[in-house]
Backbone as JSON Lines, residues from 0, in Angstrom:
{"i":0,"aa":"M","n":[6.55,11.66,-14.47],"ca":[5.77,10.64,-13.78],"c":[4.45,10.45,-14.53]}
{"i":1,"aa":"T","n":[4.01,9.21,-14.66],"ca":[2.78,8.91,-15.41],"c":[1.61,8.59,-14.49]}
{"i":2,"aa":"G","n":[1.72,8.92,-13.2],"ca":[0.64,8.57,-12.28],"c":[0.36,9.67,-11.29]}
{"i":3,"aa":"S","n":[-0.81,9.56,-10.67],"ca":[-1.21,10.52,-9.65],"c":[-2.03,9.79,-8.6]}
{"i":4,"aa":"L","n":[-2.23,10.44,-7.47],"ca":[-3.03,9.89,-6.39],"c":[-4.24,10.78,-6.17]}
{"i":5,"aa":"R","n":[-5.36,10.15,-5.83],"ca":[-6.57,10.89,-5.49],"c":[-7.22,10.18,-4.32]}
{"i":6,"aa":"P","n":[-7.99,10.91,-3.51],"ca":[-8.67,10.26,-2.39],"c":[-9.65,9.2,-2.88]}
{"i":7,"aa":"A","n":[-9.69,8.08,-2.2],"ca":[-10.68,7.05,-2.51],"c":[-12.06,7.55,-2.09]}
{"i":8,"aa":"T","n":[-13.09,7.12,-2.8],"ca":[-14.47,7.51,-2.51],"c":[-15.34,6.25,-2.41]}
{"i":9,"aa":"D","n":[-16.56,6.46,-2.0],"ca":[-17.51,5.35,-1.92],"c":[-17.63,4.62,-3.26]}
{"i":10,"aa":"D","n":[-17.51,5.36,-4.36],"ca":[-17.62,4.76,-5.69],"c":[-16.48,3.79,-6.0]}
{"i":11,"aa":"D","n":[-15.39,3.86,-5.25],"ca":[-14.23,2.99,-5.48],"c":[-14.32,1.67,-4.72]}
{"i":12,"aa":"L","n":[-15.25,1.54,-3.79],"ca":[-15.23,0.4,-2.86],"c":[-15.27,-0.96,-3.53]}
{"i":13,"aa":"A","n":[-16.15,-1.15,-4.5],"ca":[-16.24,-2.47,-5.15],"c":[-14.94,-2.82,-5.86]}
{"i":14,"aa":"R","n":[-14.36,-1.86,-6.52],"ca":[-13.1,-2.08,-7.24],"c":[-11.96,-2.36,-6.26]}
{"i":15,"aa":"I","n":[-11.89,-1.6,-5.17],"ca":[-10.85,-1.81,-4.16],"c":[-10.96,-3.21,-3.57]}
{"i":16,"aa":"L","n":[-12.17,-3.65,-3.28],"ca":[-12.38,-4.99,-2.73],"c":[-11.95,-6.06,-3.74]}
{"i":17,"aa":"R","n":[-12.29,-5.88,-4.99],"ca":[-11.89,-6.85,-6.03],"c":[-10.37,-6.94,-6.12]}
{"i":18,"aa":"W","n":[-9.7,-5.8,-6.12],"ca":[-8.24,-5.78,-6.18],"c":[-7.63,-6.47,-4.96]}
{"i":19,"aa":"R","n":[-8.18,-6.16,-3.78],"ca":[-7.63,-6.71,-2.53],"c":[-7.82,-8.22,-2.45]}
{"i":20,"aa":"N","n":[-8.92,-8.72,-3.02],"ca":[-9.21,-10.14,-2.97],"c":[-8.56,-10.94,-4.1]}
{"i":21,"aa":"H","n":[-7.82,-10.3,-4.96],"ca":[-7.13,-11.03,-6.02],"c":[-6.2,-12.06,-5.38]}
{"i":22,"aa":"P","n":[-6.16,-13.28,-5.88],"ca":[-5.32,-14.32,-5.27],"c":[-3.85,-13.93,-5.12]}
{"i":23,"aa":"Q","n":[-3.29,-13.21,-6.09],"ca":[-1.89,-12.81,-5.99],"c":[-1.68,-11.77,-4.9]}
{"i":24,"aa":"V","n":[-2.64,-10.91,-4.69],"ca":[-2.54,-9.91,-3.62],"c":[-2.68,-10.61,-2.27]}
{"i":25,"aa":"R","n":[-3.68,-11.47,-2.14],"ca":[-3.88,-12.18,-0.88],"c":[-2.67,-13.04,-0.52]}
{"i":26,"aa":"A","n":[-2.0,-13.6,-1.5],"ca":[-0.86,-14.49,-1.25],"c":[0.31,-13.77,-0.58]}
{"i":27,"aa":"V","n":[0.41,-12.47,-0.75],"ca":[1.52,-11.72,-0.15],"c":[1.05,-10.75,0.94]}
{"i":28,"aa":"S","n":[-0.19,-10.9,1.36],"ca":[-0.76,-10.02,2.38],"c":[-0.58,-10.59,3.77]}
{"i":29,"aa":"L","n":[-0.72,-9.73,4.75],"ca":[-0.61,-10.15,6.15],"c":[-1.9,-10.77,6.66]}
{"i":30,"aa":"T","n":[-2.98,-10.63,5.92],"ca":[-4.21,-11.38,6.14],"c":[-4.6,-11.94,4.79]}
{"i":31,"aa":"R","n":[-4.79,-13.23,4.73],"ca":[-4.94,-13.89,3.42],"c":[-6.35,-14.33,3.08]}
{"i":32,"aa":"H","n":[-7.26,-14.26,4.05],"ca":[-8.62,-14.71,3.75],"c":[-9.28,-13.75,2.76]}
{"i":33,"aa":"E","n":[-10.3,-14.24,2.08],"ca":[-11.05,-13.38,1.17],"c":[-11.92,-12.44,2.01]}
{"i":34,"aa":"I","n":[-11.75,-11.17,1.78],"ca":[-12.5,-10.15,2.52],"c":[-13.95,-10.16,2.02]}
{"i":35,"aa":"T","n":[-14.9,-10.22,2.94],"ca":[-16.32,-10.19,2.56],"c":[-16.76,-8.75,2.31]}
{"i":36,"aa":"P","n":[-17.83,-8.57,1.56],"ca":[-18.35,-7.21,1.37],"c":[-18.69,-6.52,2.69]}
{"i":37,"aa":"A","n":[-19.24,-7.25,3.65],"ca":[-19.58,-6.65,4.94],"c":[-18.33,-6.23,5.7]}
{"i":38,"aa":"E","n":[-17.31,-7.06,5.68],"ca":[-16.03,-6.74,6.33],"c":[-15.4,-5.5,5.69]}
{"i":39,"aa":"H","n":[-15.48,-5.45,4.37],"ca":[-14.92,-4.32,3.62],"c":[-15.68,-3.03,3.94]}
{"i":40,"aa":"A","n":[-17.0,-3.11,3.99],"ca":[-17.82,-1.93,4.31],"c":[-17.52,-1.42,5.72]}
{"i":41,"aa":"A","n":[-17.33,-2.34,6.66],"ca":[-17.01,-1.94,8.03],"c":[-15.64,-1.26,8.09]}
{"i":42,"aa":"W","n":[-14.67,-1.81,7.37],"ca":[-13.34,-1.2,7.29],"c":[-13.45,0.22,6.74]}
{"i":43,"aa":"W","n":[-14.2,0.38,5.66],"ca":[-14.33,1.7,5.03],"c":[-15.03,2.69,5.96]}
{"i":44,"aa":"A","n":[-16.05,2.23,6.67],"ca":[-16.78,3.11,7.59],"c":[-15.84,3.64,8.68]}
{"i":45,"aa":"R","n":[-14.94,2.79,9.16],"ca":[-13.96,3.21,10.18],"c":[-12.88,4.11,9.58]}
{"i":46,"aa":"T","n":[-12.42,3.75,8.43],"ca":[-11.23,4.38,7.84],"c":[-11.51,5.74,7.23]}
{"i":47,"aa":"R","n":[-12.61,5.91,6.54],"ca":[-12.83,7.14,5.78],"c":[-12.93,8.39,6.65]}
{"i":48,"aa":"T","n":[-13.27,8.23,7.93],"ca":[-13.37,9.4,8.81],"c":[-12.27,9.44,9.86]}
{"i":49,"aa":"D","n":[-11.33,8.52,9.79],"ca":[-10.24,8.44,10.76],"c":[-9.17,9.47,10.41]}
{"i":50,"aa":"P","n":[-8.92,10.46,11.28],"ca":[-7.93,11.48,10.96],"c":[-6.5,10.94,10.89]}
{"i":51,"aa":"D","n":[-6.28,9.73,11.39],"ca":[-4.95,9.13,11.39],"c":[-4.66,8.36,10.1]}
{"i":52,"aa":"R","n":[-5.66,8.23,9.24],"ca":[-5.49,7.37,8.06],"c":[-5.9,8.08,6.78]}
{"i":53,"aa":"R","n":[-5.33,7.62,5.67],"ca":[-5.69,8.13,4.35],"c":[-5.67,6.95,3.38]}
{"i":54,"aa":"V","n":[-6.69,6.86,2.54],"ca":[-6.77,5.83,1.5],"c":[-6.85,6.57,0.17]}
{"i":55,"aa":"L","n":[-5.93,6.23,-0.73],"ca":[-5.83,6.9,-2.02],"c":[-5.87,5.88,-3.14]}
{"i":56,"aa":"V","n":[-6.33,6.34,-4.29],"ca":[-6.32,5.52,-5.49],"c":[-5.27,6.1,-6.43]}
{"i":57,"aa":"H","n":[-4.41,5.24,-6.91],"ca":[-3.38,5.65,-7.87],"c":[-3.94,5.5,-9.28]}
{"i":58,"aa":"R","n":[-3.76,6.56,-10.07],"ca":[-4.16,6.53,-11.48],"c":[-2.89,6.48,-12.31]}
{"i":59,"aa":"H","n":[-2.84,5.5,-13.19],"ca":[-1.71,5.34,-14.08],"c":[-2.23,5.41,-15.51]}
{"i":60,"aa":"R","n":[-1.72,6.39,-16.26],"ca":[-2.16,6.58,-17.64],"c":[-3.68,6.62,-17.75]}
{"i":61,"aa":"E","n":[-4.27,7.44,-16.91],"ca":[-5.71,7.73,-16.92],"c":[-6.59,6.55,-16.5]}
{"i":62,"aa":"A","n":[-6.02,5.54,-15.87],"ca":[-6.81,4.41,-15.38],"c":[-6.47,4.16,-13.92]}
{"i":63,"aa":"D","n":[-7.49,3.92,-13.1],"ca":[-7.25,3.56,-11.71],"c":[-6.48,2.25,-11.69]}
{"i":64,"aa":"S","n":[-5.4,2.21,-10.88],"ca":[-4.52,1.04,-10.98],"c":[-4.05,0.47,-9.64]}
{"i":65,"aa":"A","n":[-4.25,1.2,-8.55],"ca":[-3.74,0.72,-7.26],"c":[-4.4,1.47,-6.12]}
{"i":66,"aa":"V","n":[-4.28,0.9,-4.93],"ca":[-4.7,1.55,-3.69],"c":[-3.46,1.76,-2.84]}
{"i":67,"aa":"V","n":[-3.36,2.93,-2.24],"ca":[-2.27,3.25,-1.32],"c":[-2.91,3.69,-0.02]}
{"i":68,"aa":"T","n":[-2.45,3.1,1.09],"ca":[-2.96,3.49,2.4],"c":[-1.82,4.06,3.23]}
{"i":69,"aa":"F","n":[-2.16,5.08,4.0],"ca":[-1.22,5.66,4.94],"c":[-1.88,5.7,6.31]}
{"i":70,"aa":"S","n":[-1.11,5.43,7.35],"ca":[-1.57,5.63,8.71],"c":[-0.45,6.29,9.5]}
{"i":71,"aa":"G","n":[-0.81,6.8,10.67],"ca":[0.16,7.53,11.48],"c":[0.15,9.01,11.2]}
{"i":72,"aa":"L","n":[-0.88,9.5,10.54],"ca":[-0.93,10.91,10.15],"c":[-0.95,11.85,11.35]}
{"i":73,"aa":"T","n":[-1.45,11.37,12.48],"ca":[-1.51,12.21,13.68],"c":[-0.3,11.99,14.58]}
{"i":74,"aa":"S","n":[0.64,11.19,14.16],"ca":[1.85,10.91,14.93],"c":[2.67,12.19,15.12]}
{"i":75,"aa":"A","n":[3.08,12.44,16.34],"ca":[3.91,13.61,16.62],"c":[5.23,13.55,15.86]}
{"i":76,"aa":"H","n":[5.72,12.36,15.62],"ca":[7.01,12.19,14.94],"c":[6.86,12.11,13.42]}
{"i":77,"aa":"R","n":[5.62,12.15,12.93],"ca":[5.34,12.05,11.49],"c":[5.97,10.79,10.9]}
{"i":78,"aa":"A","n":[5.9,9.71,11.66],"ca":[6.39,8.39,11.21],"c":[5.2,7.66,10.61]}
{"i":79,"aa":"L","n":[5.08,7.69,9.3],"ca":[3.93,7.11,8.63],"c":[4.18,5.65,8.27]}
{"i":80,"aa":"V","n":[3.09,4.91,8.25],"ca":[3.1,3.51,7.81],"c":[2.28,3.46,6.54]}
{"i":81,"aa":"W","n":[2.75,2.7,5.57],"ca":[2.02,2.63,4.31],"c":[1.84,1.19,3.86]}
{"i":82,"aa":"G","n":[0.92,1.03,2.94],"ca":[0.68,-0.25,2.29],"c":[0.06,0.03,0.93]}
{"i":83,"aa":"F","n":[0.02,-0.98,0.1],"ca":[-0.56,-0.8,-1.24],"c":[-0.9,-2.15,-1.84]}
{"i":84,"aa":"Y","n":[-1.76,-2.11,-2.83],"ca":[-1.97,-3.26,-3.7],"c":[-2.46,-2.75,-5.04]}
{"i":85,"aa":"L","n":[-2.19,-3.55,-6.04],"ca":[-2.4,-3.17,-7.44],"c":[-3.57,-3.9,-8.07]}
{"i":86,"aa":"D","n":[-4.09,-3.32,-9.15],"ca":[-5.09,-3.97,-9.99],"c":[-4.35,-4.96,-10.9]}
{"i":87,"aa":"I","n":[-4.07,-6.14,-10.36],"ca":[-3.25,-7.12,-11.08],"c":[-3.83,-7.44,-12.46]}
{"i":88,"aa":"D","n":[-5.11,-7.81,-12.52],"ca":[-5.7,-8.22,-13.8],"c":[-5.73,-7.09,-14.81]}
{"i":89,"aa":"G","n":[-6.17,-5.92,-14.39],"ca":[-6.25,-4.79,-15.32],"c":[-4.9,-4.37,-15.85]}
{"i":90,"aa":"L","n":[-3.91,-4.31,-14.97],"ca":[-2.58,-3.9,-15.39],"c":[-1.9,-4.97,-16.24]}
{"i":91,"aa":"D","n":[-2.11,-6.24,-15.9],"ca":[-1.57,-7.31,-16.73],"c":[-2.16,-7.24,-18.14]}
{"i":92,"aa":"A","n":[-3.45,-7.02,-18.23],"ca":[-4.12,-6.96,-19.53],"c":[-3.57,-5.81,-20.37]}
{"i":93,"aa":"R","n":[-3.22,-4.7,-19.73],"ca":[-2.68,-3.54,-20.44],"c":[-1.16,-3.58,-20.55]}
{"i":94,"aa":"R","n":[-0.54,-4.64,-20.01],"ca":[0.91,-4.78,-20.01],"c":[1.59,-3.58,-19.35]}
{"i":95,"aa":"E","n":[1.01,-3.16,-18.22],"ca":[1.47,-1.98,-17.52],"c":[1.83,-2.25,-16.06]}
{"i":96,"aa":"L","n":[1.87,-3.51,-15.65],"ca":[2.02,-3.81,-14.23],"c":[3.27,-3.18,-13.62]}
{"i":97,"aa":"L","n":[4.43,-3.43,-14.17],"ca":[5.66,-2.9,-13.59],"c":[5.71,-1.38,-13.67]}
{"i":98,"aa":"R","n":[5.34,-0.82,-14.81],"ca":[5.37,0.64,-14.95],"c":[4.41,1.31,-13.97]}
{"i":99,"aa":"A","n":[3.21,0.74,-13.83],"ca":[2.23,1.32,-12.88],"c":[2.72,1.17,-11.45]}
{"i":100,"aa":"W","n":[3.31,0.04,-11.14],"ca":[3.82,-0.2,-9.79],"c":[4.9,0.82,-9.44]}
{"i":101,"aa":"M","n":[5.83,1.05,-10.36],"ca":[6.89,2.03,-10.12],"c":[6.31,3.44,-10.01]}
{"i":102,"aa":"S","n":[5.35,3.75,-10.86],"ca":[4.71,5.05,-10.82],"c":[3.97,5.26,-9.5]}
{"i":103,"aa":"M","n":[3.29,4.21,-9.04],"ca":[2.57,4.28,-7.77],"c":[3.54,4.51,-6.62]}
{"i":104,"aa":"Q","n":[4.65,3.78,-6.62],"ca":[5.61,3.92,-5.53],"c":[6.2,5.34,-5.53]}
{"i":105,"aa":"E","n":[6.54,5.84,-6.69],"ca":[7.07,7.2,-6.8],"c":[6.05,8.22,-6.31]}
{"i":106,"aa":"A","n":[4.8,8.09,-6.74],"ca":[3.74,9.03,-6.33],"c":[3.48,8.94,-4.83]}
{"i":107,"aa":"A","n":[3.48,7.73,-4.28],"ca":[3.2,7.55,-2.85],"c":[4.3,8.17,-2.0]}
{"i":108,"aa":"I","n":[5.54,7.98,-2.38],"ca":[6.66,8.56,-1.63],"c":[6.58,10.09,-1.68]}
{"i":109,"aa":"A","n":[6.34,10.63,-2.86],"ca":[6.23,12.09,-3.0],"c":[5.07,12.62,-2.16]}
{"i":110,"aa":"Y","n":[3.95,11.94,-2.15],"ca":[2.78,12.35,-1.39],"c":[3.06,12.29,0.11]}
{"i":111,"aa":"A","n":[3.68,11.21,0.56],"ca":[3.96,11.05,1.98],"c":[4.87,12.16,2.51]}
{"i":112,"aa":"F","n":[5.95,12.44,1.78],"ca":[6.91,13.42,2.27],"c":[6.53,14.85,1.91]}
{"i":113,"aa":"G","n":[5.68,15.01,0.91],"ca":[5.21,16.34,0.52],"c":[3.9,16.69,1.21]}
{"i":114,"aa":"E","n":[2.83,16.19,0.68],"ca":[1.47,16.49,1.17],"c":[1.28,16.15,2.65]}
{"i":115,"aa":"L","n":[1.79,15.0,3.06],"ca":[1.55,14.55,4.44],"c":[2.65,14.96,5.42]}
{"i":116,"aa":"G","n":[3.74,15.48,4.94],"ca":[4.81,15.97,5.81],"c":[5.51,14.88,6.61]}
{"i":117,"aa":"A","n":[5.62,13.7,6.05],"ca":[6.26,12.59,6.76],"c":[7.74,12.86,6.99]}
{"i":118,"aa":"R","n":[8.24,12.38,8.11],"ca":[9.69,12.33,8.35],"c":[10.23,10.97,7.99]}
{"i":119,"aa":"S","n":[9.37,9.94,8.17],"ca":[9.76,8.59,7.75],"c":[8.52,7.88,7.22]}
{"i":120,"aa":"L","n":[8.77,6.92,6.36],"ca":[7.72,6.11,5.76],"c":[8.16,4.66,5.85]}
{"i":121,"aa":"G","n":[7.37,3.84,6.54],"ca":[7.75,2.45,6.73],"c":[6.6,1.51,6.49]}
{"i":122,"aa":"G","n":[6.95,0.24,6.34],"ca":[5.92,-0.76,6.13],"c":[6.46,-2.17,6.27]}
{"i":123,"aa":"E","n":[5.51,-3.09,6.38],"ca":[5.82,-4.52,6.55],"c":[5.71,-5.23,5.21]}
{"i":124,"aa":"T","n":[6.66,-6.12,4.95],"ca":[6.65,-6.96,3.77],"c":[7.06,-8.36,4.19]}
{"i":125,"aa":"L","n":[6.35,-9.35,3.72],"ca":[6.76,-10.72,3.99],"c":[8.15,-10.94,3.38]}
{"i":126,"aa":"A","n":[9.02,-11.6,4.13],"ca":[10.42,-11.77,3.71],"c":[10.55,-12.51,2.39]}
{"i":127,"aa":"D","n":[9.59,-13.38,2.06],"ca":[9.69,-14.11,0.8],"c":[9.09,-13.33,-0.38]}
{"i":128,"aa":"N","n":[8.64,-12.1,-0.15],"ca":[8.1,-11.27,-1.23],"c":[9.25,-10.45,-1.83]}
{"i":129,"aa":"K","n":[10.12,-11.16,-2.52],"ca":[11.35,-10.56,-3.06],"c":[11.1,-9.4,-4.03]}
{"i":130,"aa":"P","n":[10.08,-9.47,-4.9],"ca":[9.87,-8.33,-5.82],"c":[9.57,-7.02,-5.09]}
{"i":131,"aa":"V","n":[8.76,-7.06,-4.05],"ca":[8.45,-5.83,-3.31],"c":[9.69,-5.33,-2.59]}
{"i":132,"aa":"L","n":[10.42,-6.21,-1.95],"ca":[11.62,-5.79,-1.25],"c":[12.65,-5.19,-2.21]}
{"i":133,"aa":"A","n":[12.77,-5.76,-3.4],"ca":[13.71,-5.23,-4.4],"c":[13.29,-3.84,-4.87]}
{"i":134,"aa":"L","n":[12.0,-3.65,-5.12],"ca":[11.54,-2.34,-5.57],"c":[11.7,-1.3,-4.46]}
{"i":135,"aa":"H","n":[11.42,-1.7,-3.23],"ca":[11.63,-0.77,-2.12],"c":[13.1,-0.33,-2.06]}
{"i":136,"aa":"R","n":[14.01,-1.28,-2.2],"ca":[15.45,-0.93,-2.2],"c":[15.76,0.06,-3.32]}
{"i":137,"aa":"R","n":[15.19,-0.19,-4.47],"ca":[15.43,0.68,-5.63],"c":[15.01,2.12,-5.33]}
{"i":138,"aa":"F","n":[13.97,2.28,-4.49],"ca":[13.48,3.6,-4.15],"c":[14.09,4.16,-2.87]}
{"i":139,"aa":"G","n":[15.11,3.48,-2.33],"ca":[15.85,4.01,-1.2],"c":[15.42,3.52,0.17]}
{"i":140,"aa":"F","n":[14.47,2.6,0.23],"ca":[14.07,2.05,1.51],"c":[15.18,1.13,2.04]}
{"i":141,"aa":"H","n":[15.3,1.09,3.37],"ca":[16.27,0.23,4.03],"c":[15.56,-0.77,4.91]}
{"i":142,"aa":"S","n":[16.09,-1.98,4.95],"ca":[15.57,-3.0,5.86],"c":[16.03,-2.63,7.26]}
{"i":143,"aa":"V","n":[15.06,-2.39,8.16],"ca":[15.37,-1.92,9.5],"c":[15.38,-3.07,10.5]}
{"i":144,"aa":"R","n":[14.43,-3.98,10.35],"ca":[14.36,-5.12,11.27],"c":[13.56,-6.25,10.63]}
{"i":145,"aa":"R","n":[13.77,-7.45,11.2],"ca":[13.03,-8.65,10.81],"c":[12.4,-9.23,12.06]}
{"i":146,"aa":"Y","n":[11.24,-9.79,11.9],"ca":[10.55,-10.4,13.04],"c":[9.54,-11.42,12.53]}
{"i":147,"aa":"Q","n":[9.06,-12.23,13.43],"ca":[8.04,-13.24,13.11],"c":[6.66,-12.62,13.34]}
{"i":148,"aa":"R","n":[5.72,-12.97,12.48],"ca":[4.34,-12.55,12.64],"c":[3.46,-13.67,12.12]}
{"i":149,"aa":"D","n":[2.39,-13.93,12.86],"ca":[1.43,-14.93,12.41],"c":[0.59,-14.37,11.27]}
{"i":150,"aa":"V","n":[0.5,-15.13,10.2],"ca":[-0.36,-14.81,9.07],"c":[-1.34,-15.96,8.96]}
{"i":151,"aa":"D","n":[-2.56,-15.7,9.34],"ca":[-3.6,-16.73,9.38],"c":[-3.15,-17.96,10.16]}
{"i":152,"aa":"G","n":[-2.52,-17.69,11.31],"ca":[-2.12,-18.77,12.2],"c":[-0.8,-19.44,11.88]}
{"i":153,"aa":"V","n":[-0.11,-18.99,10.86],"ca":[1.17,-19.57,10.46],"c":[2.26,-18.51,10.63]}
{"i":154,"aa":"P","n":[3.36,-18.84,11.33],"ca":[4.42,-17.84,11.51],"c":[5.15,-17.56,10.19]}
{"i":155,"aa":"H","n":[5.38,-16.28,9.95],"ca":[6.11,-15.83,8.76],"c":[7.14,-14.8,9.17]}
{"i":156,"aa":"Q","n":[8.24,-14.78,8.44],"ca":[9.26,-13.77,8.64],"c":[8.79,-12.49,7.92]}
{"i":157,"aa":"V","n":[8.85,-11.36,8.64],"ca":[8.43,-10.07,8.09],"c":[9.63,-9.13,8.12]}
{"i":158,"aa":"V","n":[9.73,-8.3,7.09],"ca":[10.79,-7.3,7.01],"c":[10.13,-5.92,7.1]}
{"i":159,"aa":"W","n":[10.6,-5.13,8.05],"ca":[10.17,-3.73,8.14],"c":[11.15,-2.9,7.34]}
{"i":160,"aa":"T","n":[10.65,-2.21,6.32],"ca":[11.5,-1.33,5.52],"c":[11.08,0.1,5.78]}
{"i":161,"aa":"E","n":[12.06,1.0,5.65],"ca":[11.78,2.39,6.0],"c":[12.6,3.33,5.13]}
{"i":162,"aa":"L","n":[11.99,4.44,4.83],"ca":[12.64,5.54,4.1],"c":[12.5,6.77,4.96]}
{"i":163,"aa":"S","n":[13.6,7.48,5.2],"ca":[13.58,8.67,6.06],"c":[14.06,9.87,5.28]}
{"i":164,"aa":"R","n":[13.51,11.0,5.67],"ca":[13.93,12.29,5.11],"c":[14.37,13.18,6.26]}
{"i":165,"aa":"E","n":[15.37,13.96,6.03],"ca":[15.81,14.91,7.06],"c":[14.77,16.03,7.16]}
{"i":166,"aa":"P","n":[14.52,16.53,8.39],"ca":[13.54,17.61,8.57],"c":[13.98,18.92,7.93]}
């Protein structure tokens, strides 16, 4: 594996916000507006001390390349929810986007089931985000259900994918 995960810190905030506000990331997100610095700071203030959540930075070939979030850490069933987004511009410039994405997914799954003791790992993906759904399938995730969800006031089909491990 060419990547690792480390806890996000205050020093990562500007970079995380830039990655999250990238037009390609916003286009496939469940909230599409541009996140303001104040909104981002408030999110970080809530999240960094929340025992139910973890925010990690993925390093690919010695460069920060993605953010991975986990929630549900205090769940009795250890049913974790995850999300991620990549440094699109940086990885495109280095011609590492797909390799970093696969490395991030591999590292996140290992971290969830190892470090965090997850029994299942699930997340929401917009149904028209075929690349993410395909990569999830490649890593063993299964489509569990589909439902409608408003994204900035517009209904969208969402796919819940999940990966489970036996206890």
